[in-house]
C-alpha positions in Angstrom: 0.0 -0.1 0.0 1.4 3.4 -0.9 1.5 6.4 1.3 -1.4 8.3 -0.6 -3.9 5.2 -0.2 -2.8 4.8 3.3 -3.6 8.6 4.0 -6.8 8.2 2.3 -7.8 5.1 4.5 -6.7 6.7 7.9 -8.5 10.0 7.0 -11.7 8.0 6.2 -11.6 5.8 9.4 -10.8 8.9 11.4 -13.9 10.6 9.9 -16.1 7.5 10.6 -14.9 7.3 14.2 -16.0 10.8 14.7 -19.4 10.4 13.1 -20.4 6.9 13.7 -17.9 5.4 16.2 -16.9 2.8 13.7 -14.0 2.6 11.3 -16.4 2.9 8.4 -16.9 0.9 5.1 -13.2 0.1 4.9 -13.0 -0.9 8.6 -11.8 -4.5 7.5 -9.1 -3.1 5.4 -7.9 -0.7 8.1 -8.0 -3.7 10.7 -5.6 -5.8 8.4 -3.4 -3.0 7.8 -2.9 -2.3 11.6 -2.4 -6.0 12.2 0.2 -6.2 9.7 2.1 -3.2 10.8 2.1 -4.5 14.4 3.2 -7.9 13.4 6.1 -6.4 11.5 7.1 -4.1 14.2 7.0 -6.8 16.7 9.4 -8.7 14.5 11.7 -5.7 14.3 11.3 -5.3 10.5 8.9 -2.3 10.1 7.0 -2.3 6.9 6.5 1.4 6.7 8.9 4.3 7.2 8.3 6.7 10.1 7.9 9.6 7.5 5.1 7.4 6.0 3.2 7.2 9.5 3.5 10.9 9.8 2.2 11.5 6.2 -0.7 9.2 6.4 -1.7 10.3 9.9 -1.6 6.9 11.1 -0.5 8.1 14.6 -3.7 10.2 14.5 -5.8 7.2 13.8 -4.2 5.3 16.7 -4.9 8.0 19.1 -8.7 8.4 17.8 -9.0 4.6 18.2 -7.7 4.8 21.8 -10.0 8.0 22.6 -12.9 6.8 24.6 -15.0 9.5 23.1 -15.0 7.8 19.9 -15.9 4.3 21.1 -19.3 2.8 20.4 -21.3 1.4 23.4 -21.5 -1.5 23.9 -18.1 -2.3 22.2 -18.3 -4.9 19.6 -15.8 -7.7 19.4 -13.9 -6.5 16.4 -13.4 -3.1 17.7 -12.0 -4.4 20.8 -9.4 -6.2 18.9 -8.8 -2.9 16.9 -8.2 -1.2 20.2 -5.8 -3.9 21.2 -3.9 -3.8 18.1 -3.9 0.3 18.2 -2.6 0.2 21.7 0.2 -2.3 20.8 1.2 -0.1 17.8 1.3 2.9 20.2 3.7 0.9 22.5 5.7 0.1 19.8 
């Protein structure tokens, strides 16, 4: 995935979190992307450069995911998994 595509996905997901407290229509794609990034980081082989993280505003997506103001109630299982992945990514 290139940086421009990642930027679009992250911006759409952030907008959806604010509007509907979900990752939006591309939620599964965002979830897979976050899972891949965390696994690569845990192996010590980052798949994206820090400059791409900043450009795509991935750091802001992670922060928004972890913000209780943007969580649905009750929290669906998939969203809980996404929260766990976002937490791991933030720590890494």
